VMD Tcl script that builds the backbone (N, CA, C; Angstrom):
set m [mol new atoms 225]
animate dup $m
set s [atomselect $m all]
$s set {name element resname resid chain x y z} {
  {N N MET 1 A 0.859 -1.172 0.000}
  {CA C MET 1 A 0.000 0.000 0.000}
  {C C MET 1 A 0.905 1.234 0.000}
  {N N ASP 2 A 0.688 2.095 -0.952}
  {CA C ASP 2 A 1.500 3.307 -1.002}
  {C C ASP 2 A 0.806 4.444 -0.247}
  {N N ALA 3 A 1.500 5.543 -0.110}
  {CA C ALA 3 A 1.004 6.664 0.696}
  {C C ALA 3 A -0.249 7.297 0.085}
  {N N GLY 4 A -0.348 7.304 -1.239}
  {CA C GLY 4 A -1.519 7.884 -1.885}
  {C C GLY 4 A -2.792 7.118 -1.572}
  {N N THR 5 A -2.695 5.798 -1.587}
  {CA C THR 5 A -3.856 4.959 -1.272}
  {C C THR 5 A -4.261 5.128 0.184}
  {N N LEU 6 A -3.274 5.172 1.071}
  {CA C LEU 6 A -3.554 5.365 2.497}
  {C C LEU 6 A -4.215 6.721 2.737}
  {N N GLY 7 A -3.686 7.761 2.112}
  {CA C GLY 7 A -4.260 9.100 2.270}
  {C C GLY 7 A -5.679 9.180 1.760}
  {N N ARG 8 A -5.929 8.568 0.604}
  {CA C ARG 8 A -7.277 8.565 0.031}
  {C C ARG 8 A -8.244 7.817 0.947}
  {N N GLY 9 A -7.794 6.706 1.505}
  {CA C GLY 9 A -8.632 5.938 2.427}
  {C C GLY 9 A -8.968 6.732 3.683}
  {N N LEU 10 A -7.970 7.466 4.200}
  {CA C LEU 10 A -8.214 8.287 5.391}
  {C C LEU 10 A -9.182 9.423 5.109}
  {N N ILE 11 A -9.102 9.984 3.915}
  {CA C ILE 11 A -10.042 11.043 3.535}
  {C C ILE 11 A -11.458 10.484 3.451}
  {N N TYR 12 A -11.614 9.300 2.839}
  {CA C TYR 12 A -12.938 8.676 2.763}
  {C C TYR 12 A -13.465 8.346 4.149}
  {N N LEU 13 A -12.603 7.837 5.018}
  {CA C LEU 13 A -13.010 7.513 6.378}
  {C C LEU 13 A -13.467 8.764 7.126}
  {N N GLY 14 A -12.716 9.852 6.996}
  {CA C GLY 14 A -13.082 11.108 7.649}
  {C C GLY 14 A -14.387 11.666 7.113}
  {N N THR 15 A -14.569 11.590 5.797}
  {CA C THR 15 A -15.816 12.060 5.193}
  {C C THR 15 A -16.995 11.228 5.678}
  {N N GLY 16 A -16.791 9.928 5.794}
  {CA C GLY 16 A -17.844 9.059 6.298}
  {C C GLY 16 A -18.205 9.380 7.738}
  {N N LEU 17 A -17.205 9.638 8.568}
  {CA C LEU 17 A -17.461 9.985 9.963}
  {C C LEU 17 A -18.200 11.309 10.087}
  {N N VAL 18 A -17.847 12.274 9.245}
  {CA C VAL 18 A -18.560 13.550 9.244}
  {C C VAL 18 A -20.010 13.337 8.817}
  {N N GLY 19 A -20.227 12.483 7.823}
  {CA C GLY 19 A -21.579 12.181 7.373}
  {C C GLY 19 A -22.406 11.506 8.458}
  {N N ILE 20 A -21.797 10.557 9.161}
  {CA C ILE 20 A -22.501 9.877 10.248}
  {C C ILE 20 A -22.811 10.858 11.365}
  {N N GLY 21 A -21.875 11.742 11.679}
  {CA C GLY 21 A -22.119 12.756 12.707}
  {C C GLY 21 A -23.254 13.685 12.325}
  {N N GLY 22 A -23.298 14.088 11.064}
  {CA C GLY 22 A -24.389 14.933 10.589}
  {C C GLY 22 A -25.726 14.217 10.645}
  {N N LEU 23 A -25.721 12.924 10.313}
  {CA C LEU 23 A -26.937 12.132 10.382}
  {C C LEU 23 A -27.449 12.033 11.813}
  {N N VAL 24 A -26.547 11.810 12.751}
  {CA C VAL 24 A -26.943 11.741 14.158}
  {C C VAL 24 A -27.474 13.089 14.630}
  {N N LEU 25 A -26.840 14.180 14.195}
  {CA C LEU 25 A -27.323 15.514 14.562}
  {C C LEU 25 A -28.728 15.769 14.017}
  {N N LEU 26 A -28.952 15.412 12.759}
  {CA C LEU 26 A -30.280 15.603 12.173}
  {C C LEU 26 A -31.316 14.727 12.857}
  {N N LEU 27 A -30.950 13.499 13.160}
  {CA C LEU 27 A -31.892 12.601 13.823}
  {C C LEU 27 A -32.219 13.052 15.233}
  {N N SER 28 A -31.272 13.709 15.875}
  {CA C SER 28 A -31.533 14.149 17.247}
  {C C SER 28 A -32.597 15.243 17.292}
  {N N HIS 29 A -32.788 15.957 16.183}
  {CA C HIS 29 A -33.845 16.962 16.136}
  {C C HIS 29 A -35.197 16.330 15.808}
  {N N VAL 30 A -35.185 15.231 15.071}
  {CA C VAL 30 A -36.423 14.560 14.681}
  {C C VAL 30 A -36.866 13.580 15.763}
  {N N VAL 31 A -35.935 12.740 16.203}
  {CA C VAL 31 A -36.216 11.719 17.204}
  {C C VAL 31 A -35.366 12.032 18.426}
  {N N ASP 32 A -35.953 11.952 19.582}
  {CA C ASP 32 A -35.209 12.231 20.809}
  {C C ASP 32 A -34.327 11.033 21.146}
  {N N LEU 33 A -33.156 10.977 20.478}
  {CA C LEU 33 A -32.238 9.875 20.727}
  {C C LEU 33 A -31.793 9.906 22.176}
  {N N GLY 34 A -31.848 8.770 22.816}
  {CA C GLY 34 A -31.484 8.684 24.219}
  {C C GLY 34 A -32.687 8.526 25.117}
  {N N ASN 35 A -33.864 8.805 24.603}
  {CA C ASN 35 A -35.091 8.626 25.382}
  {C C ASN 35 A -36.092 7.758 24.631}
  {N N LEU 36 A -35.587 6.841 23.828}
  {CA C LEU 36 A -36.465 5.953 23.082}
  {C C LEU 36 A -36.951 4.825 23.977}
  {N N PRO 37 A -38.086 4.226 23.627}
  {CA C PRO 37 A -38.500 3.037 24.362}
  {C C PRO 37 A -37.437 1.951 24.194}
  {N N GLY 38 A -37.094 1.301 25.241}
  {CA C GLY 38 A -36.045 0.286 25.190}
  {C C GLY 38 A -34.730 0.768 25.761}
  {N N ASP 39 A -34.583 2.067 25.961}
  {CA C ASP 39 A -33.394 2.598 26.621}
  {C C ASP 39 A -33.545 2.375 28.125}
  {N N LEU 40 A -32.582 1.706 28.696}
  {CA C LEU 40 A -32.659 1.339 30.103}
  {C C LEU 40 A -31.899 2.340 30.956}
  {N N VAL 41 A -32.544 2.806 32.017}
  {CA C VAL 41 A -31.914 3.747 32.946}
  {C C VAL 41 A -32.140 3.235 34.370}
  {N N TYR 42 A -31.051 3.138 35.116}
  {CA C TYR 42 A -31.146 2.776 36.527}
  {C C TYR 42 A -30.527 3.902 37.338}
  {N N ARG 43 A -31.293 4.455 38.242}
  {CA C ARG 43 A -30.792 5.519 39.106}
  {C C ARG 43 A -30.830 5.021 40.543}
  {N N GLY 44 A -29.658 4.848 41.119}
  {CA C GLY 44 A -29.557 4.441 42.516}
  {C C GLY 44 A -29.205 5.634 43.380}
  {N N ASP 45 A -28.775 5.361 44.599}
  {CA C ASP 45 A -28.405 6.449 45.508}
  {C C ASP 45 A -27.184 7.212 45.002}
  {N N ASN 46 A -26.130 6.488 44.659}
  {CA C ASN 46 A -24.888 7.147 44.232}
  {C C ASN 46 A -24.452 6.734 42.837}
  {N N VAL 47 A -25.336 6.116 42.089}
  {CA C VAL 47 A -24.940 5.617 40.774}
  {C C VAL 47 A -26.096 5.791 39.787}
  {N N GLN 48 A -25.716 6.025 38.540}
  {CA C GLN 48 A -26.691 6.097 37.458}
  {C C GLN 48 A -26.125 5.288 36.297}
  {N N VAL 49 A -26.888 4.311 35.827}
  {CA C VAL 49 A -26.465 3.458 34.717}
  {C C VAL 49 A -27.453 3.667 33.577}
  {N N TYR 50 A -26.926 3.946 32.387}
  {CA C TYR 50 A -27.742 4.205 31.211}
  {C C TYR 50 A -27.295 3.262 30.102}
  {N N VAL 51 A -28.204 2.430 29.605}
  {CA C VAL 51 A -27.916 1.491 28.523}
  {C C VAL 51 A -28.893 1.786 27.380}
  {N N PRO 52 A -28.420 2.447 26.310}
  {CA C PRO 52 A -29.316 2.889 25.232}
  {C C PRO 52 A -29.598 1.786 24.201}
  {N N VAL 53 A -30.301 0.739 24.599}
  {CA C VAL 53 A -30.568 -0.389 23.711}
  {C C VAL 53 A -31.431 0.049 22.523}
  {N N GLY 54 A -32.505 0.758 22.766}
  {CA C GLY 54 A -33.385 1.213 21.685}
  {C C GLY 54 A -32.666 2.130 20.705}
  {N N THR 55 A -31.864 3.036 21.229}
  {CA C THR 55 A -31.103 3.952 20.377}
  {C C THR 55 A -30.085 3.191 19.537}
  {N N MET 56 A -29.426 2.205 20.134}
  {CA C MET 56 A -28.443 1.418 19.380}
  {C C MET 56 A -29.099 0.653 18.242}
  {N N ILE 57 A -30.301 0.132 18.470}
  {CA C ILE 57 A -31.005 -0.611 17.417}
  {C C ILE 57 A -31.387 0.325 16.275}
  {N N VAL 58 A -31.920 1.491 16.604}
  {CA C VAL 58 A -32.315 2.458 15.565}
  {C C VAL 58 A -31.103 2.909 14.761}
  {N N LEU 59 A -30.005 3.266 15.428}
  {CA C LEU 59 A -28.804 3.700 14.715}
  {C C LEU 59 A -28.218 2.576 13.880}
  {N N SER 60 A -28.258 1.356 14.373}
  {CA C SER 60 A -27.758 0.215 13.617}
  {C C SER 60 A -28.551 0.015 12.338}
  {N N LEU 61 A -29.860 0.100 12.423}
  {CA C LEU 61 A -30.695 -0.047 11.233}
  {C C LEU 61 A -30.435 1.064 10.219}
  {N N LEU 62 A -30.352 2.297 10.705}
  {CA C LEU 62 A -30.122 3.425 9.791}
  {C C LEU 62 A -28.747 3.359 9.136}
  {N N LEU 63 A -27.721 3.007 9.903}
  {CA C LEU 63 A -26.384 2.911 9.334}
  {C C LEU 63 A -26.276 1.739 8.364}
  {N N THR 64 A -26.990 0.642 8.638}
  {CA C THR 64 A -27.009 -0.486 7.707}
  {C C THR 64 A -27.646 -0.073 6.387}
  {N N LEU 65 A -28.755 0.643 6.462}
  {CA C LEU 65 A -29.395 1.137 5.241}
  {C C LEU 65 A -28.486 2.095 4.484}
  {N N LEU 66 A -27.828 2.992 5.201}
  {CA C LEU 66 A -26.934 3.953 4.570}
  {C C LEU 66 A -25.769 3.264 3.875}
  {N N VAL 67 A -25.158 2.304 4.538}
  {CA C VAL 67 A -24.025 1.581 3.943}
  {C C VAL 67 A -24.473 0.795 2.717}
  {N N ASN 68 A -25.649 0.146 2.782}
  {CA C ASN 68 A -26.141 -0.586 1.643}
  {C C ASN 68 A -26.414 0.319 0.445}
  {N N VAL 69 A -26.996 1.486 0.689}
  {CA C VAL 69 A -27.256 2.433 -0.399}
  {C C VAL 69 A -25.942 2.921 -1.007}
  {N N VAL 70 A -24.963 3.250 -0.171}
  {CA C VAL 70 A -23.671 3.719 -0.681}
  {C C VAL 70 A -22.993 2.627 -1.492}
  {N N LEU 71 A -22.991 1.395 -0.986}
  {CA C LEU 71 A -22.331 0.308 -1.715}
  {C C LEU 71 A -23.033 0.002 -3.022}
  {N N ARG 72 A -24.342 0.129 -3.074}
  {CA C ARG 72 A -25.058 -0.098 -4.346}
  {C C ARG 72 A -24.769 1.022 -5.341}
  {N N CYS 73 A -24.557 2.230 -4.869}
  {CA C CYS 73 A -24.243 3.352 -5.772}
  {C C CYS 73 A -22.819 3.257 -6.303}
  {N N VAL 74 A -21.919 2.712 -5.495}
  {CA C VAL 74 A -20.516 2.599 -5.915}
  {C C VAL 74 A -20.347 1.528 -6.967}
  {N N ARG 75 A -21.090 0.445 -6.864}
  {CA C ARG 75 A -20.962 -0.659 -7.834}
  {C C ARG 75 A -21.485 -0.315 -9.163}
}
mol reanalyze $m
mol bondsrecalc $m
mol representation Tube
mol addrep $m
């Protein structure tokens, strides 16, 4: 692997991360991510545990759809 290929890959990776960040930002205005049904919250006396199961499922589905659309457009 030469430096040009590595640089191009890093640029694509960075662009993808920016796109995912923008998608999460847009979704946070439409859907209240973090307060979906299925998100588990335990509040004790001195501890708070938050497990965003519902949010993880929604983001997983959306990212799977996004990756599939991108891969179909590239081919």
